[in-house]
Structure formats: C-alpha cells, structure tokens
Backbone as a ProteinNet text record, in pm:
[ID]
protein_1_A
[PRIMARY]
MIEEEKYIDECMTNQIKYIKQCDELLEDITAEVVELYWDYDRMSSCGKEALDKLAGMVNVPTEKEFLKGIENEST
[TERTIARY]
8977.6	9019.3	8938.8	8802.3	8718.8	8799.1	8825.2	8886.8	9024.7	9098.1	9212.3	9172.3	9068.4	9016.1	8960	8917.1	8823.7	8997.4	9070.3	9195.4	9260	9280.2	9331	9261.4	9116.7	9044.8	9062.5	9064.5	9080.1	9210.4	9309.6	9435.8	9452.7	9388.4	9373.8	9305.9	9200.2	9140.8	9199.6	9257.6	9341.6	9455.2	9529.1	9637.8	9560.9	9463.2	9407.9	9384.1	9306.6	9279.7	9402.4	9515.8	9640.4	9696.7	9689	9744.8	9664.9	9535.8	9458.9	9488.9	9514.5	9547.9	9687.8	9789.1	9894	9897.1	9820.1	9806.7	9750.9	9667	9584.8	9695.2	9774.9	9876.8	9964.3	10026.8	10102.7	10061.4	9952.4	9878.6	9869.1	9852.2	9833.3	9975.5	10067.3	10206.4	10256.2	10241.5	10249.3	10193.7	10095.3	10000.5	10080.9	10120.9	10184.5	10317.6	10387.4	10529.2	10491.9	10393.9	10388.2	10345.4	10249.6	10232.5	10321.6	10443.6	10550.5	10636.6	10608.3	10707.5	10653.9	10522.6	10487.5	10582.7	10628.4	10731.9	10876.6	10915.2	11048	11151.8	11109.3	11199.9	11234.9	11136.8	11151.7	11221.6	11255.8	11307.7	11475.8	11539.3	11678.2	11737.2	11842.9	11925.7	11875.7	11913.8	11879.4	11745.3	11632.5	11480.6	11479.5	11541.9	11529.7	11579	11693.2	11759.8	11667.4	11594.5	11513.5	11373.6	11334	11209.2	11269.2	11340.5	11410.6	11435.8	11493.3	11501.2	11369	11281.1	11107.1	11081.4	11092	11013.7	11067.7	11188.3	11266.2	11182.6	11160	11099.1	10964.7	10889.4	10741.7	10710.7	10841	10802.7	10759.3	10817.1	10755.1	10873.8	10858.7	10991.8	11023.5	11157.8	11200.6	11207.2	11222	11221	11313.3	11442.2	11525.4	11457.1	11420.8	11391.4	11251.4	11160.9	11050.6	11066.4	11153.5	11222.4	11285.6	11377.1	11422.6	11311.3	11226	11092	11046.3	11008.9	10943.8	11025.2	11177.2	11294.6	11261.3	11264.5	11235.1	11137.9	11041.6	10909.7	10920.1	10975.6	10979.6	11068.4	11164.5	11245.4	11204.7
11830.9	11744.2	11603.6	11648.5	11540.5	11461.8	11567.9	11528.8	11428.5	11488.4	11381.4	11255.8	11243.7	11129.9	11030.9	11073.5	11020.9	10960	11041.5	10968.4	10867	10904.3	10814.8	10675.8	10688.7	10567	10502.2	10568.1	10512.5	10423.7	10524.7	10451.5	10300.5	10318.9	10171.4	10083.6	10113.5	9999.2	9954.3	10032.4	10005.2	9909.7	9953	9856.2	9721.9	9725.3	9572.6	9489.1	9550.7	9493.1	9442	9500.7	9487.4	9358.5	9385	9290.5	9136.7	9123.9	9027.7	8958.2	9053.1	8995.5	8940.3	8994.7	8922.1	8779.2	8771.9	8660.4	8537.6	8599.9	8500.2	8441.9	8530.3	8510	8402.5	8438.7	8351.3	8203.2	8208.4	8069.1	8013.3	8072.1	8006.1	7942.8	8037.5	8003.2	7899.5	7881.5	7788	7644	7635.2	7514.8	7473.3	7563.3	7523.8	7473.2	7521.1	7470.2	7319.3	7310	7177.4	7085.6	7120.9	7031.8	6980.9	7073.3	7054	6943.1	6925.4	6798.8	6680.2	6650.8	6534.9	6476.2	6569.7	6546.4	6572.3	6580.9	6577.7	6480.8	6371	6283.6	6278.1	6347.7	6334.4	6467.5	6557.3	6708.1	6684.2	6781.5	6768.8	6834.4	6816.3	6885.7	7015.5	7092.8	7231.2	7270.4	7168.2	7202.5	7182.4	7093.2	7053.5	7160.4	7208.3	7305.2	7448.1	7480.7	7576.7	7567.9	7451.4	7419.6	7436.6	7379.5	7381.6	7519.7	7629.5	7755.7	7824.3	7810.3	7828	7811.5	7680.7	7608.6	7695.9	7732.3	7775.7	7916.9	7993.2	8127.1	8152.6	8028	8001.1	7907	7886.9	7806.6	7660.2	7576.1	7444	7395.1	7280.7	7197	7130.7	7124.9	7083.7	6925.3	6857.8	6708.1	6684.2	6704.5	6614.3	6671.3	6780.6	6798.3	6728.7	6679.7	6604.3	6445.5	6420.4	6289.6	6255.7	6352.4	6380.9	6353.1	6427.4	6437.8	6300.5	6251.8	6092	5992	6008.1	5931.2	5923.9	6052.5	6077.3	6034.6	6029.1	5984.9	5816.3	5754.9	5597.3	5532.5	5635.1	5557.8	5590.6
10189.3	10272	10236.8	10195.1	10153.6	10002.9	9938.1	9822	9833.5	9923.4	9971.2	10009.2	10100.4	10166.9	10041.1	9927	9819.5	9762.6	9745	9669.3	9730.5	9849.2	9940.8	9935.4	9970.8	9931.9	9813.8	9722.8	9565.7	9546	9608.1	9621.7	9662.9	9791.9	9873.5	9814.5	9745.7	9669.3	9559.7	9460.4	9365.6	9403.8	9540.5	9575.3	9615.2	9676.6	9723.9	9600.4	9478.3	9359.9	9315.8	9314.4	9241.8	9343.8	9449.4	9538.9	9537.5	9514.9	9464.7	9336.5	9247.2	9117.5	9116.8	9196.5	9224.3	9292.7	9375	9466.1	9365	9269.9	9159.8	9096	9028.8	8931.7	9010.8	9129.1	9181.5	9215.1	9252.6	9261.1	9124	9030.8	8876.7	8868.5	8864.5	8832	8916.5	9062.3	9152.8	9105.3	9064.4	9005.4	8862.8	8765.6	8656	8699.9	8810.5	8825.4	8891.6	9001.3	9037.1	8915.6	8843	8707.5	8617.7	8588.3	8511.9	8596.5	8714.3	8789.2	8741.5	8684.7	8639.9	8505.8	8438.6	8327.8	8358.2	8466.7	8510.5	8457.7	8455.8	8423.3	8267.9	8220.7	8053.1	8021.1	8115.6	8070	8054.8	7968.2	7953.1	8094.9	8120	8218.4	8252.2	8151.2	8126.8	8203	8133.5	8183.2	8323.1	8375.7	8493.3	8614.5	8573.7	8625.1	8628.8	8527.8	8505.9	8592.5	8582.4	8655.3	8811.5	8853.1	8999.7	9049	8959.9	8983.7	9011	8924	8909.1	9056.3	9089.8	9191.5	9328.7	9332	9432.2	9464.4	9352.1	9341.9	9411.1	9394.7	9425	9535	9615.2	9734	9709.5	9613.4	9542.8	9579.8	9661.9	9662.8	9559.8	9518.7	9400.4	9397.7	9279.1	9274.9	9411	9429.6	9503.6	9641.7	9672.2	9820.7	9842.5	9743.1	9767.5	9767.3	9711.3	9701.3	9834.5	9916.6	10031.8	10140.3	10115.7	10227.5	10237.9	10106.6	10118.3	10191.5	10164.3	10214.6	10371.7	10418.9	10552.3	10624	10544.4	10615.7	10628	10526.6	10535.3	10635.5	10721.5	10772.6	10924.3
[MASK]
+++++++++++++++++++++++++++++++++++++++++++++++++++++++++++++++++++++++++++

C-alpha cells in the first residue's frame, strides 16, 4: 500500500510539474504573438492570417478585434 501511495504521489508531482511547464510555455507563446502584432502592417496577407489564427489559439485579440475595441471605447 505504501508503494502505491509513493507512486501516486510521484505521478501527481510529475503532473504538476508538467502543467507548470505548459503554463510557462503558453505565456511565452502568448507574449510572442502579442509582440508580432507590432509588425502587423508590414506582413503579407498570409502572414496576417496566420498570426490571427495563432492569436485565436492563445486568446489574444486580433488586430481587427483590438481596433474595434478601441473604436467602441472612443464613442
């Protein structure tokens, strides 16, 4: 029984480490997607489309959504 508990504890510890690593990676990817929007106006249409898809995957507003939000705030 003790061996099973140790195994379960080890599995839980590994899962927690994995989840933390995934969270950190997602934060890094999100930051890079946000950074790429600084060059949005210089991108090809295919580049813009790819960036907008990535933004949707990591919950970052697209250029269109961002501009729409600013427009709504100014009215």
